[in-house]
N, C-alpha and C positions, 0 to 999 in steps of 0.2 A: 503493500501499500504507499504509495507518495504521501511525502510531507504535507499537512496541511499548510493553505496559501496565504487563510487568514484573511477578510476580518474573522474572528467568531462572534455566532447570535446563537441564542437558545430557544430552545421552541417548548411551553409543556402544555402536558395534557393533563388536565383534571379531570380524572374522570368518576367515578361513581364508587369504586373501590380503592383509587388510589391516585397520588400523585408522580408524573415521570416527568423529567426534566433531558432532553439532549442538547448538548454543545455540538453546533453544528460548522463546519466550516464555508461560510456563506459563497466563497468561490466556486471550491467542488461538492458541496453536498454531503460531504467526508463527518462522518456522525465520530468526535474527537472524543469526547466523555459521556457518559449515562450514569444519571440515579433514579431510582422509583420509593415511595414508601406508602404503606396503604393508613384509607380510608375505614371510620367503622360505619357503616349502617346499623341503624335504631331497629330494633326486633319490635313487632308492634301490629296495629292493623295499621299503620300507615310506614313510610319509606322516610326516616329522616338524619341529619348528619349535621354536626355543630361548625360553621362554617372555620371555625378555628381551628381547627383539628386538620380541612385542609390547606393552614397555612401554615400548621407547623410541618406538614406534612412535605408541602414542599419546599420549606427551609428546608428538612432533612434530604429532600431529594438533588438539591441544588450542592450542597453542602459531600455528597457523595462522586457530585463531579468535581470534587479538586480544583486543583489551581486552574481549569480550562473556565470554569466559571466566572473567575475575576477575571477571566480577559475580554469576556463579549462587551461588544456596543450597543446591542442592541435585543430585545427580549420581548415576546410577548405567548400568551396563554390562551392556549385552547379549552372549553369547558364545557361537561356534562351543560345539557339544555335543559329549559323550563323548570330549573330550579326555584322556589320561593326563599330570598334572604332577604330578613329582615332586619334593620339594624337599628339602636338608638341611639339621639342626641349625640355621644359622644365614639360613634362608628361602633359601638358591640352587638351582637347578637341577640336582638331582643325572645329569642326563642333557635331548636334549631331548624336546619333549613329543611323544607319540607323538597324532596327529588322526583323527580318526573318519574319515578315509577308507583307513586302515592297518588292511590287512584281514588281518596277519598271523597275527593271534587267531585265525584261522577254527576251527582246531584244538581251540584252548580252549573256545570257542563250543560246538562240541558235545560235547567233554567234560563240563563243565558243567551244558549241559541235562543230558544222562544221569545225571550223578551225584546232582544235586536233585529227580529222578524224574522227569525227562519234560518235554513241552511245556505242559501242563496244568498241571502244578503253579506251571510258571513264571509261567504268565501268570496264575493263579488271585492269587499270593502276591504279584508283583511289578507287575502289569500287565503285562510284555512278554515274551515269548521274545529272549535276546539274541543279536542276534547279531552280529561281527565288530567291528562298530561299537564296542559298548556298552565302556564304562569297563572294567568287573566280567573280560572278558576279554582286553585290555591288560594288567591285572595280573596275572593267572595266564600271559600269554604272555614278562611280566617275568621272574617268579620262575623261571621255568624256563630261560630264555635269557641272562640278566643277574643271577643272583643275587645277585651283588656290589650291582647298583646297588638292587636292592630291599631289602639287608640297610641299606645309605648312608641310605633312604629315611627323614626323620622327620616328613611330612608330606605329604599325597595331598590335590590340587586338580583341580577341572575350570577350563577356562582365566580363564570369567568372575570362578570363586574370587580365582584368583591374583593377578588384576586390580584385582578389589575391597579385597582384602589388600593388597595394595600402597598404596591411597589409604587405606586406613583402619588396619591395623596388626593387624583381627581376623580372624582363622580361622571364618568364614561361608558358606554357602551360600543357595537357596533348593532349596523341595521339587519345582517345574521340575524344573531343572536338574538336581536329585539323580535326578529318576524316570529318569533317561537314563544311572544307571551299572552298575544292575544290582545292587547293593546297599542301596539305599534300595529297604522294602518301600512297594508302596502299598495293599496292607489292612491295614497298621500305622501307616503315616507317618513310617514310622522307620527305622533301621539295623537291616537284615536281622543278629542274631548268628551262625546259622549259617550265612550264605551268608558272612563275616567271619572266619568261623573254619576252613572249606571253603578258602578261599585264602590265607589266613594273612595276614589284616589286619588289624589291630589296631585299635580301637575311636577312641584316641587318636588318631591319623594325622587324622582325619576332620574337617572343618569341621561348626561347628552347625550345624542344619537352623534359618530363620529360618522365623516365619510371616508367611504374607503379610499386607502392610502394618506389618513390624516393619523396623528400620532396622537397617542393618550398620554402623552406627558414624558417624563423620564424619572429613571430611579432615587428613589428617597437617602438621605443620607442613611448610615447606620444599618443595611441588609446587608443579605448576603451574595449581593449584586453590585459592579462599580458603579457608584454613584455618580448620574449621570445618563449614564446608559440610554438609549429610547427604550420606550416603551410601545409597541405596537399597538394596536384597538385590538385587537385578541379577538374571536369567537365561539361560536356553537362547535362542539364537537364533530357534529356531520358536516358543516362548511369548514372545517380545518383541514378535516381528511379531502374533500374535495379538493381543497389547493394544495395537499401536500401530494396527491396524484397529477396537478398541473390538469387538470381535466379541460378539456376544447367541448362547447357545448355540440350537445347529442352525444355525448361517449358515454354508456352508463355503465355501472355500477351495482356489484351483487356484494353485500356482507353479507358474509353467513357465518353469523352469531349464535348465540344465545337465543336471539331473535332475528330475523331478518331485514335487511333495508335494500332499497333499490332507489337509487336517484341517479341525477342527470343535471348540466347545466345548461340551462335554458335562456335564449331569451327575449325570452316572452313571459310576460307575470302570468302567473299559475292561478286560478279561478276554478276550483271543483268544488261543486255544490253537494258532490256526494259524500264530500269528508274522507274519501278516499287518499286520493291525494295533497297531502300539505305544502301548500303553496311556501315555500321557506323564499327568502332572499339569500346571495351567497354574500363573500365577505368582500366583492370584489367592486360592485356595481348590477350584476345579472342577477340569475334566480335560480333556485336549487329542491326543483319539487321533487319530492319525497313520499318514498312511501312506505309502511312497516308490514309484518310479520311479526306477532309473537310468539311461534311455534317453528322453529330452527333444527338449529344445531343438540341443543338439551332433548327436546322430543324426540328426536330421531335415537340419540344416544340411548334413552331411556327403553325406546323400544326392544334396539339391539339387543340392550341388559337382562328385557325381560322373555327372551329369544336365549337367554346365555350365547348369544352371540360377538363377536367381535366386529367394532363397526365398518370396517371394511369387508365385510363375509358376505359383501349381496349374492345375488345369482338372478339371470335372466329369465325369461319365459315366464309362464301363468299367465291371471287374469286377476287376480287379489288388486285392490285398492284400499288406500290405509290412510285415512284423513287423519294430520298426528296434532290432532287440536286440543291437546291433554288438558293446554292451561286458557280455552277459550279459542277466538281466533278477531284479531283488531281487522287482516283482511284477507278473506272476507269477512265483513262485520258482521261474526258470529260470538256475541262475547259468552254465550252460558254454554255454548257445544262442549261438546269431549271426544277425545279419539273413534273413529268408523273404522271398521275393517267390516270389508265385503267379498262376493267374490271367492269365498276357499272352494277348492275341490279335494278330491281324496290326494289327488299325487300333488298339492302345493306343499310346497316347502317354507323349511323356516329363513331360507336365505332368499327365497323372492318376497317373503313378508317385508323381511327387510327391504328389501328392495322396494317394492310397494311403498313402505314409511316414505325413503328418498324423494319418490315419484309423488306423494303427497305435498309434500315442503315446495317442493322446487316447485312446481306446478303454484299453489297460489305466489311465490313470487314471482315468478314470470309473469302471471296473471297482473301483477298487480304493478311491474315493468311495464306492461303493454298501457295500462292509464297512466303513468307517469310521461313516455313515450309519445304516444298515437292522443291522447288525450288535454299531454299540454304543451305538445309545440317543442321540445327541447331541443330542435336543430338550431342552428344557425341562421337559417331560412325560414324555420317557424315547424320545419319539418324533423322526426327522429331523422337518424344516418343508419340507415340497417346495416352498411359494410360494417362499422367500427366492429372491431372486438368486446363481447363484456367482459371487463376487468371483474375478478371474483379478488373481492378480501377478504379479512376476519380468517377467524380458526376453520374454518370447514374450507376454505381455499385449498388447505395442506392437503385435505384426502382426498385420493382416486376419487373412490363410491360418488362423492360431491361435485367435482371436477366435471365425471362422464355423465352424470344427470344431469348438469345441466346443457354440455352438447347435446344430449340428446333429446332431451325436451324441448330446450330453443331452437336447432339449427344451426346457431351461430359462433363462428369462431368463440376461440376464450382467451382469454392472458389473466397468466397468476403474477401479478405485479412482485419482484423479491424484496422492494422493502417494506416494513414495517413498523411499526410505531408511526402509522399516518396521519394522525393528530398532531402529536407532539412536532413533525417533519413538517406540517401544514403552519403551527404556528410559529414554525421554524422559517418556512419560507416567507411568510407575512414579515415577520420581522425584516430578514435579509432584502425582500422588496421596500421596507420601509429604508432601511439604513444606504441602500445601495440607488435608489428613487426607481427602482422597474416594478411593474408588477410580476405579484406573489408566483402566480400561477408559469409567468415564464419561466422565471426564478426556479420553479420543481421542475421543468421538463425537461432544463440547462441538466440539473443533479440527476437526472434521469430515473425517475424514485417509478415511474411507472413500467418500468424495464421486466421484463421475466420469462419463463414460459410462456410461448403461443400457442394455441392447439386449435387444427382448422377444422372447420367446419364441418357437421355429418349431417346426415339425412332425418329430417326434424321425423321423430318415433309420432306419427299421427296417433296410430292407435292407442295409446297408453295416455294421449293429451283425451281424446274425444273419450274414452274409459272414465277417467278421472275426472270431467268436465261434466258428465252424464251421473255420475256417481252424485256428488255434491252439487247439482241439479236436482234431483231426484231428492235426496236427503236433506233439501234446506228445511223444511218445517221440523223436522226432528232435529236438528243442529239446533236450530234457535229456542227450543224449549228449557227450560232450569232444570 
């Protein structure tokens, strides 16, 4: 490996479970140091974390980077989306932050959708129909269930805002992360006064939304970073990952993790009234239509465990269909569903059942991707790029069974980027873009972050696609039952 050329930048991924920090050579993209420290998510009816613990984890991760962190010229934070951070007048947390996967605010979500005139109105104004993950529903829940906490709140932040503010002393956010709140309107590019009044949130409690490429400030004295180093705006984790891949409009991404995520950069503002596609802004000035499934690698691994099989022990053939909706499902919208297995024969093997679980999970993801690409105009000219390979990221992208199932059910070429820690790399690219006065996606492309093994398209398995689609359609009523 060649010697670093410099200057150095730092990219941070503050996720649900941990803080990760990468020190990156801005010229080459070489990672010269890394650190990681865990977060605690409290058990109970909701999912919460102490923001002070995020800061401590970030300090620990930076300390692990050693001397390289002290040579950094710029830093950026990518953080988990949607979390509600409430601060008092002294900047201390009023209560633990409510995280994206805290769904106690589902009743508030339903009420807010109705109060504003229905899903179509939300989609047109805000770009998204708010699920319980969205910050606006969590604030409404807090006001109803903990009015004393809401009254004590002097500032409302998202997770990445909180950490960026600790670095700079300034109250800022970016359009990408703000677009997942439910009170930033994609139609106007600013906070929606009617919504803020409806939920009783004073606009002065919110951070300033920076324009793409604008600095959040500089590092304050007394922190484990060089005083005066540039601090980029930061962004949400999905937006940072898109930067980390250097995505061009129309380039589709499938993220295979515990849950599945599909997205692509778009030049057209998404407005999906069904709520399937979240119409997020990206971190550069374009858009990031995104859809999510709840059941992906964890659900398929559970099926493998039930069958006493290794996750790669799949077999072709047979007529089995398995819809692995073990935790309910978000896309399609079947919150009360459970897993469904059909088409068994005397000669059905365990390996065929496991392959059917992969088929069911990938089918749901590809159908969601169709909505992202076809429905939202993700291509540069308003249409998707059908020739672009599917970029597979996440833990599942390393598995042969996942990759081959995606190839077989999509009929498209597939590419698996070698780069890992894409959220932190995307944050580093944002920091480098600010420092070098370049487009951060161009920086990431120069680093070659999306490069990796490429696999040609194979004929689409129309028989399996049709069989899964027919089973899903025929069982729709059953799957919607509690």
